[in-house]
N, C-alpha and C positions, 0 to 999 in steps of 0.2 A: 751205837750200841743196840744190841737186839734184846727183845724180852726173853727172859729165861723160860725154858720149857717146863711145864708142870710135869709131875710124875706120870699122871695119866696120859699126857701128850707123848712122853717118851715111850710109855708101854704101847700105846696105839701104833706109833711109828715102828717099833720092834716087831709088831705083829704082821707088818707087810712083807711080801715076798722079797727075796734078794734082789730081783730086778726092780721091783717098786722102790725099795730102799736106795738102790743105786741111782735111779732117776731123781728121787728126792734129793740125794746128795749133790748131784749135778746142779739142780735148781737152786739149792740153798748156797752152794759155793759161789755161784754167780751172784746171786742176791747179796750175800754178805761179803763177797770178795775175799773169802778164806776158807780154809779147812782146819780141822783139828786132828792132832796126833797125840800120842803118848810118848814121853820121854823118861828115861831113867838115867842112873849114873854112867851107863855104858852108851848112851845115845838113844835113838828112836827104838821103840818097841817094834819087834818083828813077830809075825806068825809064820809057821811053816805049813804049806799045803802041797801034799804030794812031793815033798822034797824041795819045793820052791819057797824061797823066803819072800814074804809079803809085808808091806808096811800098811797096817789098818788106818783108815782115814774116816772121820766122821763129819757130819755137817754142823753139829753143835757141841759146844763144850760139855754140856750136861751128859750127852750120850757117850762122849769119850771118857768123862769122869766116872761113869757108872762102871767102867771096866778096871778101875783102879782097886784091885783086890787080888788075893792069891799071889801068883807069880809076879804080878804087877803092882803089888801094894805099895812099893816105894817109888812109883811113877808120879808124874805130874802131867797136866795137859799143857799143850802148846799150840797156839794159833799160828798158821803160816799163810801169809798174805797170798792171794792167787798169783799175782805177778811174780813174787819171789818163787813160788811153787813152780811156775812154768819156766822161769829163767834159770833157776838153779837145780831144783830138786828133780825135775824130769830127766835131765841129762845125768845127774849123779845117780839116781836110782837105776837108770838104764845101764850106766857103766858098771854099776855094782851088781847087775843082774837081779835086782829086786822088783817084784811086781807090786801093784797097788790092790789093796783089799778094800773095796768100797762099802762103807757103812756096815760093818760086821755087827751081828746081833750077839746075844749072850752065849750062843753056842760057837761063836767065832765063825759064822757062816756069812759069806757076802759075795759080791761079784769080783772076780779076780781078773784084772787087765793089766796090760803093760803100761808103764808110765806114759808112753807116747799115745797109746789108745785112750788113756784118761784124759790127756790133753786135747786129743781130737774129739772125744765125746763132749768135753766142756765147750770147745769151739762150736760144734754143731748145736748144742743147747743154746748157746748165746745167740746163734743166727736164727733159731726158732722164735725167739722173743720179739 
């Protein structure tokens, strides 16, 4: 179990650039062996970026939870083990034509990558450790 992030830690992380937040996501996903998404009655929450559906992914539950408002007020957080993500979600998202939006901020800005690129980036980050 990880230590919850304080509000000030969350705010500091959200001030990072999209690339810095993405690198942080990769590091934390490897360290915790999981990522966080939001799910509602109809399944996982998706964003649309330039006509492309994307699933937002966060490194900590608190960061995902902070997006439970507005259109997503009826959602809940869900952890996905990294092994399950790589074994099932990558292929499923790829088949459905859905991209990954890595650690989006309050303006729903983040690094958009294909599911396979996200896995490749995770593998590269693991090899750097």
